[in-house]
N, C-alpha and C positions, 0 to 999 in steps of 0.2 A: 500363535495363529499366523503371524506375518512370516515366520520362518517356514511354516508349512506351505504357504502360498508361494514363497520364493522357491522352495524346493520343487513344487509342482511346475512352476514356470520354467525352471532350469531343465526339468525332465521333459517338458513339452518341446523346448528348443532342441534338446539333444535328439529327441525322437524325430523332429522335423529334419535335423541334419542327417541322421541315419537314413531316413526315408529318401532324402535327396541323393545320398551316396548310392543307395540301392537303385533308385531310378536311373542314376548315371551309369551304374554297372549294367543294368538291364538294357538301357538304350545303346551302350557301347557294344554289348553282345549282339543286339539286334542289328546294328549297323555292320558289325563284322560278318554276321550271317548273310546279310544282303549282298555284301561284297563277294562272299563265297558263292552265293547263288549266281551272281553275274559272271564270276569266273567259271562256274560249272556250265552256264549257258554258252560262254565263249568256247570252252574246250569241247562241248558237245556239238557245236556247229563246225568244228574244224574237220576238214576233209583233205588231209595232206598226203594220202597214200597215192600210189601210182594209178589206181583205177578211180580215184575221186571219192573214196570212202575214208572212213576214219582209220588212222594207222594205229599200230600197237601203242605207240607213244601217246597218241591222243586218248586212247582208251584208258591207259594207265593214269593220265592226268585227270580224266573224268572221274575215275575210281578214287584217286587221292582227294580230289575236291569233294566228292560225295562223303568220304570218310571225315574230312574236315567239317563238312556241314553237320554230319551226325554228331561229331564231338562237340561242335558249337551248340547244337540242339540239346545235348546232354548237359552242357554248362548252363544253358538257359533254363532248363527244367530244374537243375540244382539251385540256381539263383532264385527262381520263382518259389521253389519249396522253402528255401532259406528265408525269403522275404515273408512268405505266408506264416512260417513258424515264428519269425520275429513279431509279426503283427499279432498272432495269437498270444504269444508270450507278453507282448506289450499290453494287449487288451486284458489279459488275465491279471497282470501286475496292476494295471490301472483300476480294474474292478475290485481287486483286493484292497488297494489303497483307498478307493472310494468307500468300500465296506468298512475299513478301519476308521476312516474319517467320519462316516455316518455313525458308527458305533461310538466313537469318541464324542461326537456332537451329541448323541443321545445320552451318553453318560454325563456330559456337562449339563445338559438340559435337566436331567433327573437330579443332579446335585443342586442346581439352582432352584428347582421346584421344592426339594426337601429343605433347602435353606430358607426359602420363602415361607414354607409351611411352619417351620420352627419359629420364624419371626412373627408369623400370624398368631401362633400359640402364645408366644411371649406377650404380644400386644393384647391378646384377649385376657390373659391373666392380669396384666397391668390395668386394663380397662375395668375388669371386675373389681380390682382393689380400689380403683378410683371411685367406682360406683358405690362400693361399700363405704368408703370414707365420706363420700358426698351424702349418702343416706344417714350416716352417723352424725355428720355436721347438721343435716336438715333436722334430725331428731333433737339434737342439742339446741338448735335455734328455736324449734317449736316449744321445747320444754322451757327455755329461757323466756320466750314470749308469754307462755302460760304463767310462769312465775311473776314476770313483770306485770302481766294483766291482773293477776291476783293481788300484787302489791298496789297496783293502781286502783283496784277496787277498794282495798282497805283505806288507801289514802283518800279516795273520793268519799267514802262513807264517813271517815273521820273529819274530813273537811266540811261535809254537809252537817255533821253533828256539831262541829265547832261553830259553824255559821248559825245553826239553830240556837245553840247555847249563847252565842253572841247576841242574837236577836232577843232571846229570852232575857239575857242580862240587861240589854237596853230597855226592853219592855219593863223589866222589874225596876230599873233605875228611874225610868219615866214614872212609873207608878209610885215608887218611893218618893220621888220629887213631888209628885202631885199630892201625895198623902202629907208630906211635910208642909207643902204649901197650904193645904186645907187645915192642917193642924196649926200652922202659924196664923192663918186667917181666923180660926176659931179662938185662938188665944188672944188675938187682937180684938176680936168681937167681944169677948167676955171680959 
């Protein structure tokens, strides 16, 4: 991209230089034409004949000066045509370059969009895989909790049953002790 900008800058500088040369050529031709017009006016005002009118030499000088003015006008017209053709060519080249740059920028933009779309698709697939893995882990966690809860229930029921059995055993021990005590008292009484 930097190379393209550098090339455009160099092109613009060369166009400015060519434009300056054309302007110098046109201004030189215009100043030459003005000099020829002044010369024409000088020769046209000459009255060097015997009767105070223009002589044959004066008329020839006027005609020669008019020919030079016509030739200079032809050169000016050619220079103007050349400058206009150059401007048209430059504008055509510049519009084509801008068109190429625009087309290239559009292609780059489309490539970036397609690359981003493919990245989005890849991310969506990865996200779906993660969601599926997360759902599987969630299911495993729930089944593990249910299994643990089931085991906890069994342990709790067994613990309560053991506690009840312990209480029952204590109750029976107390009863056995009280019966022994009664029996020992009865034997002592008898």
